[in-house]
N, CA, C and O atoms as a GROMACS GRO file, in nm:
protein
  340
    1MET      N    1  -5.804  -1.918 -11.098
    1MET     CA    2  -5.706  -1.814 -11.101
    1MET      C    3  -5.567  -1.878 -11.097
    1MET      O    4  -5.537  -1.953 -11.004
    2TYR      N    5  -5.482  -1.850 -11.195
    2TYR     CA    6  -5.349  -1.909 -11.202
    2TYR      C    7  -5.244  -1.799 -11.213
    2TYR      O    8  -5.257  -1.708 -11.295
    3PHE      N    9  -5.140  -1.807 -11.130
    3PHE     CA   10  -5.034  -1.708 -11.129
    3PHE      C   11  -4.900  -1.781 -11.126
    3PHE      O   12  -4.831  -1.780 -11.024
    4HIS      N   13  -4.862  -1.844 -11.235
    4HIS     CA   14  -4.741  -1.926 -11.237
    4HIS      C   15  -4.616  -1.840 -11.229
    4HIS      O   16  -4.593  -1.752 -11.313
    5GLY      N   17  -4.535  -1.867 -11.125
    5GLY     CA   18  -4.407  -1.801 -11.112
    5GLY      C   19  -4.414  -1.653 -11.084
    5GLY      O   20  -4.319  -1.580 -11.114
    6VAL      N   21  -4.523  -1.605 -11.030
    6VAL     CA   22  -4.540  -1.462 -11.007
    6VAL      C   23  -4.561  -1.437 -10.858
    6VAL      O   24  -4.628  -1.515 -10.790
    7ILE      N   25  -4.504  -1.330 -10.809
    7ILE     CA   26  -4.524  -1.291 -10.670
    7ILE      C   27  -4.616  -1.169 -10.669
    7ILE      O   28  -4.591  -1.071 -10.740
    8PHE      N   29  -4.722  -1.176 -10.589
    8PHE     CA   30  -4.811  -1.064 -10.571
    8PHE      C   31  -4.790  -1.011 -10.430
    8PHE      O   32  -4.789  -1.089 -10.334
    9THR      N   33  -4.774  -0.881 -10.414
    9THR     CA   34  -4.754  -0.826 -10.281
    9THR      C   35  -4.856  -0.716 -10.253
    9THR      O   36  -4.912  -0.654 -10.344
   10ARG      N   37  -4.877  -0.695 -10.124
   10ARG     CA   38  -4.967  -0.590 -10.078
   10ARG      C   39  -4.906  -0.533  -9.951
   10ARG      O   40  -4.851  -0.608  -9.871
   11LYS      N   41  -4.914  -0.403  -9.932
   11LYS     CA   42  -4.858  -0.342  -9.812
   11LYS      C   43  -4.935  -0.388  -9.690
   11LYS      O   44  -5.058  -0.393  -9.689
   12SER      N   45  -4.859  -0.423  -9.585
   12SER     CA   46  -4.923  -0.465  -9.461
   12SER      C   47  -4.935  -0.346  -9.367
   12SER      O   48  -4.863  -0.247  -9.380
   13LYS      N   49  -5.026  -0.357  -9.272
   13LYS     CA   50  -5.045  -0.253  -9.173
   13LYS      C   51  -4.937  -0.263  -9.068
   13LYS      O   52  -4.883  -0.371  -9.043
   14GLU      N   53  -4.904  -0.150  -9.006
   14GLU     CA   54  -4.804  -0.148  -8.900
   14GLU      C   55  -4.848  -0.236  -8.784
   14GLU      O   56  -4.967  -0.253  -8.759
   15ASN      N   57  -4.751  -0.292  -8.714
   15ASN     CA   58  -4.773  -0.374  -8.594
   15ASN      C   59  -4.859  -0.497  -8.619
   15ASN      O   60  -4.918  -0.550  -8.524
   16VAL      N   61  -4.867  -0.544  -8.741
   16VAL     CA   62  -4.940  -0.666  -8.774
   16VAL      C   63  -4.838  -0.763  -8.835
   16VAL      O   64  -4.760  -0.725  -8.922
   17MET      N   65  -4.840  -0.888  -8.788
   17MET     CA   66  -4.747  -0.986  -8.842
   17MET      C   67  -4.774  -1.003  -8.991
   17MET      O   68  -4.888  -1.025  -9.033
   18LYS      N   69  -4.669  -0.994  -9.070
   18LYS     CA   70  -4.682  -1.010  -9.213
   18LYS      C   71  -4.700  -1.158  -9.246
   18LYS      O   72  -4.648  -1.245  -9.176
   19LYS      N   73  -4.774  -1.184  -9.352
   19LYS     CA   74  -4.804  -1.322  -9.389
   19LYS      C   75  -4.770  -1.344  -9.536
   19LYS      O   76  -4.800  -1.260  -9.621
   20ILE      N   77  -4.707  -1.459  -9.565
   20ILE     CA   78  -4.683  -1.502  -9.702
   20ILE      C   79  -4.755  -1.635  -9.722
   20ILE      O   80  -4.749  -1.724  -9.638
   21VAL      N   81  -4.824  -1.646  -9.836
   21VAL     CA   82  -4.890  -1.770  -9.874
   21VAL      C   83  -4.810  -1.827  -9.991
   21VAL      O   84  -4.790  -1.761 -10.092
   22ILE      N   85  -4.765  -1.952  -9.975
   22ILE     CA   86  -4.684  -2.016 -10.078
   22ILE      C   87  -4.759  -2.137 -10.132
   22ILE      O   88  -4.779  -2.236 -10.061
   23ALA      N   89  -4.801  -2.129 -10.257
   23ALA     CA   90  -4.864  -2.242 -10.324
   23ALA      C   91  -4.753  -2.333 -10.375
   23ALA      O   92  -4.664  -2.287 -10.446
   24GLY      N   93  -4.758  -2.460 -10.339
   24GLY     CA   94  -4.651  -2.552 -10.377
   24GLY      C   95  -4.528  -2.534 -10.290
   24GLY      O   96  -4.416  -2.554 -10.335
   25GLY      N   97  -4.549  -2.498 -10.165
   25GLY     CA   98  -4.438  -2.466 -10.076
   25GLY      C   99  -4.373  -2.584 -10.007
   25GLY      O  100  -4.285  -2.563  -9.922
   26THR      N  101  -4.411  -2.707 -10.039
   26THR     CA  102  -4.350  -2.823  -9.974
   26THR      C  103  -4.234  -2.881 -10.053
   26THR      O  104  -4.169  -2.974 -10.007
   27GLY      N  105  -4.208  -2.827 -10.170
   27GLY     CA  106  -4.096  -2.876 -10.252
   27GLY      C  107  -3.963  -2.819 -10.208
   27GLY      O  108  -3.956  -2.747 -10.108
   28PHE      N  109  -3.860  -2.849 -10.280
   28PHE     CA  110  -3.724  -2.807 -10.247
   28PHE      C  111  -3.712  -2.655 -10.239
   28PHE      O  112  -3.665  -2.602 -10.138
   29ILE      N  113  -3.755  -2.586 -10.342
   29ILE     CA  114  -3.744  -2.440 -10.345
   29ILE      C  115  -3.841  -2.377 -10.246
   29ILE      O  116  -3.805  -2.283 -10.175
   30GLY      N  117  -3.963  -2.427 -10.241
   30GLY     CA  118  -4.063  -2.371 -10.151
   30GLY      C  119  -4.023  -2.380 -10.005
   30GLY      O  120  -4.047  -2.287  -9.928
   31THR      N  121  -3.962  -2.492  -9.966
   31THR     CA  122  -3.917  -2.509  -9.828
   31THR      C  123  -3.809  -2.408  -9.794
   31THR      O  124  -3.810  -2.351  -9.685
   32TYR      N  125  -3.717  -2.386  -9.884
   32TYR     CA  126  -3.610  -2.289  -9.863
   32TYR      C  127  -3.666  -2.147  -9.849
   32TYR      O  128  -3.626  -2.072  -9.760
   33ILE      N  129  -3.759  -2.112  -9.938
   33ILE     CA  130  -3.819  -1.978  -9.934
   33ILE      C  131  -3.901  -1.960  -9.807
   33ILE      O  132  -3.897  -1.853  -9.745
   34ALA      N  133  -3.975  -2.062  -9.766
   34ALA     CA  134  -4.055  -2.054  -9.643
   34ALA      C  135  -3.965  -2.026  -9.523
   34ALA      O  136  -3.999  -1.941  -9.440
   35LYS      N  137  -3.853  -2.094  -9.512
   35LYS     CA  138  -3.760  -2.072  -9.402
   35LYS      C  139  -3.705  -1.930  -9.404
   35LYS      O  140  -3.692  -1.866  -9.300
   36ALA      N  141  -3.671  -1.882  -9.523
   36ALA     CA  142  -3.616  -1.747  -9.536
   36ALA      C  143  -3.716  -1.641  -9.490
   36ALA      O  144  -3.680  -1.548  -9.420
   37TYR      N  145  -3.843  -1.655  -9.530
   37TYR     CA  146  -3.945  -1.558  -9.489
   37TYR      C  147  -3.977  -1.570  -9.340
   37TYR      O  148  -4.005  -1.470  -9.275
   38GLU      N  149  -3.973  -1.691  -9.286
   38GLU     CA  150  -3.997  -1.708  -9.144
   38GLU      C  151  -3.889  -1.635  -9.062
   38GLU      O  152  -3.920  -1.573  -8.961
   39LYS      N  153  -3.766  -1.644  -9.106
   39LYS     CA  154  -3.656  -1.574  -9.039
   39LYS      C  155  -3.674  -1.422  -9.043
   39LYS      O  156  -3.624  -1.351  -8.956
   40ARG      N  157  -3.746  -1.374  -9.143
   40ARG     CA  158  -3.772  -1.230  -9.156
   40ARG      C  159  -3.899  -1.187  -9.081
   40ARG      O  160  -3.942  -1.072  -9.092
   41GLY      N  161  -3.958  -1.279  -9.006
   41GLY     CA  162  -4.073  -1.245  -8.923
   41GLY      C  163  -4.209  -1.266  -8.986
   41GLY      O  164  -4.310  -1.218  -8.932
   42TYR      N  165  -4.216  -1.335  -9.098
   42TYR     CA  166  -4.343  -1.361  -9.165
   42TYR      C  167  -4.410  -1.485  -9.108
   42TYR      O  168  -4.343  -1.580  -9.068
   43GLU      N  169  -4.541  -1.483  -9.106
   43GLU     CA  170  -4.618  -1.605  -9.084
   43GLU      C  171  -4.624  -1.674  -9.220
   43GLU      O  172  -4.661  -1.612  -9.319
   44VAL      N  173  -4.590  -1.801  -9.225
   44VAL     CA  174  -4.586  -1.876  -9.351
   44VAL      C  175  -4.704  -1.971  -9.357
   44VAL      O  176  -4.727  -2.051  -9.266
   45ILE      N  177  -4.780  -1.961  -9.466
   45ILE     CA  178  -4.893  -2.050  -9.494
   45ILE      C  179  -4.862  -2.124  -9.624
   45ILE      O  180  -4.827  -2.062  -9.724
   46ILE      N  181  -4.877  -2.256  -9.621
   46ILE     CA  182  -4.850  -2.338  -9.739
   46ILE      C  183  -4.982  -2.391  -9.795
   46ILE      O  184  -5.066  -2.440  -9.720
   47ILE      N  185  -5.000  -2.379  -9.927
   47ILE     CA  186  -5.113  -2.442  -9.995
   47ILE      C  187  -5.058  -2.569 -10.059
   47ILE      O  188  -4.965  -2.564 -10.141
   48SER      N  189  -5.116  -2.684 -10.021
   48SER     CA  190  -5.059  -2.810 -10.069
   48SER      C  191  -5.162  -2.922 -10.066
   48SER      O  192  -5.263  -2.913  -9.997
   49ARG      N  193  -5.134  -3.027 -10.143
   49ARG     CA  194  -5.216  -3.148 -10.135
   49ARG      C  195  -5.183  -3.225 -10.008
   49ARG      O  196  -5.269  -3.294  -9.953
   50ASN      N  197  -5.059  -3.213  -9.961
   50ASN     CA  198  -5.014  -3.281  -9.838
   50ASN      C  199  -5.038  -3.186  -9.720
   50ASN      O  200  -4.969  -3.086  -9.706
   51LEU      N  201  -5.136  -3.218  -9.636
   51LEU     CA  202  -5.174  -3.128  -9.528
   51LEU      C  203  -5.101  -3.155  -9.397
   51LEU      O  204  -5.140  -3.102  -9.293
   52HIS      N  205  -4.998  -3.235  -9.400
   52HIS     CA  206  -4.929  -3.271  -9.277
   52HIS      C  207  -4.786  -3.217  -9.276
   52HIS      O  208  -4.691  -3.291  -9.250
   53HIS      N  209  -4.772  -3.089  -9.306
   53HIS     CA  210  -4.639  -3.026  -9.303
   53HIS      C  211  -4.599  -3.006  -9.158
   53HIS      O  212  -4.681  -2.963  -9.077
   54GLN      N  213  -4.476  -3.036  -9.125
   54GLN     CA  214  -4.435  -3.035  -8.985
   54GLN      C  215  -4.403  -2.898  -8.929
   54GLN      O  216  -4.401  -2.883  -8.807
   55TYR      N  217  -4.377  -2.798  -9.011
   55TYR     CA  218  -4.336  -2.668  -8.959
   55TYR      C  219  -4.437  -2.555  -8.979
   55TYR      O  220  -4.445  -2.465  -8.895
   56TYR      N  221  -4.511  -2.558  -9.085
   56TYR     CA  222  -4.597  -2.444  -9.121
   56TYR      C  223  -4.742  -2.484  -9.130
   56TYR      O  224  -4.776  -2.601  -9.153
   57LYS      N  225  -4.829  -2.386  -9.113
   57LYS     CA  226  -4.972  -2.409  -9.132
   57LYS      C  227  -4.993  -2.444  -9.278
   57LYS      O  228  -4.943  -2.374  -9.367
   58THR      N  229  -5.065  -2.550  -9.304
   58THR     CA  230  -5.089  -2.595  -9.441
   58THR      C  231  -5.238  -2.601  -9.466
   58THR      O  232  -5.314  -2.654  -9.384
   59ILE      N  233  -5.280  -2.544  -9.580
   59ILE     CA  234  -5.422  -2.545  -9.615
   59ILE      C  235  -5.441  -2.621  -9.746
   59ILE      O  236  -5.349  -2.628  -9.828
   60PRO      N  237  -5.560  -2.679  -9.765
   60PRO     CA  238  -5.586  -2.757  -9.887
   60PRO      C  239  -5.617  -2.667 -10.007
   60PRO      O  240  -5.640  -2.547  -9.992
   61TRP      N  241  -5.616  -2.727 -10.124
   61TRP     CA  242  -5.651  -2.659 -10.247
   61TRP      C  243  -5.804  -2.646 -10.256
   61TRP      O  244  -5.866  -2.709 -10.342
   62LYS      N  245  -5.862  -2.567 -10.170
   62LYS     CA  246  -6.006  -2.541 -10.172
   62LYS      C  247  -6.024  -2.390 -10.174
   62LYS      O  248  -5.965  -2.318 -10.094
   63GLU      N  249  -6.108  -2.344 -10.266
   63GLU     CA  250  -6.120  -2.201 -10.290
   63GLU      C  251  -6.152  -2.120 -10.165
   63GLU      O  252  -6.093  -2.014 -10.144
   64ASP      N  253  -6.244  -2.167 -10.081
   64ASP     CA  254  -6.282  -2.089  -9.964
   64ASP      C  255  -6.167  -2.076  -9.864
   64ASP      O  256  -6.149  -1.969  -9.806
   65LYS      N  257  -6.089  -2.182  -9.844
   65LYS     CA  258  -5.974  -2.178  -9.753
   65LYS      C  259  -5.865  -2.086  -9.807
   65LYS      O  260  -5.806  -2.008  -9.732
   66ILE      N  261  -5.839  -2.095  -9.937
   66ILE     CA  262  -5.736  -2.011  -9.999
   66ILE      C  263  -5.776  -1.864  -9.992
   66ILE      O  264  -5.695  -1.779  -9.958
   67ARG      N  265  -5.899  -1.835 -10.025
   67ARG     CA  266  -5.948  -1.697 -10.024
   67ARG      C  267  -5.933  -1.635  -9.885
   67ARG      O  268  -5.891  -1.520  -9.872
   68GLU      N  269  -5.968  -1.711  -9.783
   68GLU     CA  270  -5.960  -1.663  -9.645
   68GLU      C  271  -5.815  -1.624  -9.609
   68GLU      O  272  -5.793  -1.519  -9.548
   69GLU      N  273  -5.720  -1.706  -9.646
   69GLU     CA  274  -5.580  -1.675  -9.615
   69GLU      C  275  -5.527  -1.560  -9.700
   69GLU      O  276  -5.450  -1.478  -9.651
   70LEU      N  277  -5.566  -1.554  -9.826
   70LEU     CA  278  -5.517  -1.449  -9.914
   70LEU      C  279  -5.565  -1.311  -9.872
   70LEU      O  280  -5.494  -1.212  -9.890
   71GLU      N  281  -5.685  -1.304  -9.818
   71GLU     CA  282  -5.739  -1.174  -9.777
   71GLU      C  283  -5.656  -1.108  -9.668
   71GLU      O  284  -5.655  -0.986  -9.655
   72SER      N  285  -5.587  -1.188  -9.589
   72SER     CA  286  -5.507  -1.131  -9.480
   72SER      C  287  -5.357  -1.146  -9.505
   72SER      O  288  -5.277  -1.128  -9.412
   73SER      N  289  -5.317  -1.177  -9.627
   73SER     CA  290  -5.175  -1.196  -9.655
   73SER      C  291  -5.116  -1.076  -9.728
   73SER      O  292  -5.187  -0.998  -9.791
   74GLU      N  293  -4.985  -1.064  -9.718
   74GLU     CA  294  -4.913  -0.958  -9.788
   74GLU      C  295  -4.856  -1.008  -9.920
   74GLU      O  296  -4.847  -0.933 -10.017
   75ILE      N  297  -4.817  -1.136  -9.923
   75ILE     CA  298  -4.750  -1.191 -10.041
   75ILE      C  299  -4.812  -1.326 -10.078
   75ILE      O  300  -4.842  -1.408  -9.991
   76LEU      N  301  -4.830  -1.348 -10.208
   76LEU     CA  302  -4.866  -1.478 -10.264
   76LEU      C  303  -4.754  -1.519 -10.358
   76LEU      O  304  -4.720  -1.445 -10.450
   77LEU      N  305  -4.698  -1.637 -10.336
   77LEU     CA  306  -4.594  -1.690 -10.423
   77LEU      C  307  -4.640  -1.824 -10.475
   77LEU      O  308  -4.668  -1.915 -10.397
   78ASN      N  309  -4.649  -1.839 -10.606
   78ASN     CA  310  -4.697  -1.963 -10.665
   78ASN      C  311  -4.579  -2.043 -10.720
   78ASN      O  312  -4.516  -2.006 -10.819
   79LEU      N  313  -4.551  -2.154 -10.653
   79LEU     CA  314  -4.447  -2.247 -10.698
   79LEU      C  315  -4.506  -2.381 -10.737
   79LEU      O  316  -4.434  -2.478 -10.758
   80SER      N  317  -4.638  -2.386 -10.745
   80SER     CA  318  -4.703  -2.515 -10.774
   80SER      C  319  -4.677  -2.556 -10.919
   80SER      O  320  -4.660  -2.474 -11.008
   81GLY      N  321  -4.675  -2.685 -10.936
   81GLY     CA  322  -4.652  -2.738 -11.069
   81GLY      C  323  -4.695  -2.882 -11.074
   81GLY      O  324  -4.756  -2.933 -10.981
   82LYS      N  325  -4.664  -2.946 -11.182
   82LYS     CA  326  -4.698  -3.086 -11.200
   82LYS      C  327  -4.619  -3.172 -11.101
   82LYS      O  328  -4.500  -3.150 -11.079
   83SER      N  329  -4.687  -3.268 -11.044
   83SER     CA  330  -4.623  -3.359 -10.948
   83SER      C  331  -4.513  -3.437 -11.016
   83SER      O  332  -4.526  -3.477 -11.132
   84VAL      N  333  -4.403  -3.459 -10.944
   84VAL     CA  334  -4.292  -3.537 -10.998
   84VAL      C  335  -4.295  -3.681 -10.951
   84VAL      O  336  -4.199  -3.756 -10.972
   85ASP      N  337  -4.405  -3.721 -10.887
   85ASP     CA  338  -4.420  -3.859 -10.838
   85ASP      C  339  -4.424  -3.957 -10.954
   85ASP      O  340  -4.436  -4.077 -10.932
   0.00000   0.00000   0.00000
């Protein structure tokens, strides 16, 4: 499943912390967006190859882990792309 540059949203239930999942969230833009959503009270989950992010919960690119987080999230933002290494 690929959603390049698209945001998917779902209404969250009242009194439940909202969650955003950001694929490719360790880059320049993703880090900025993660901070902005955290300030708005969202739980931020990053999908990345690098699992040692210092601020946010980070999950690997494995279908079962991603599916589990997406089922309880309000927003999916895909910023993943080709590595610039």
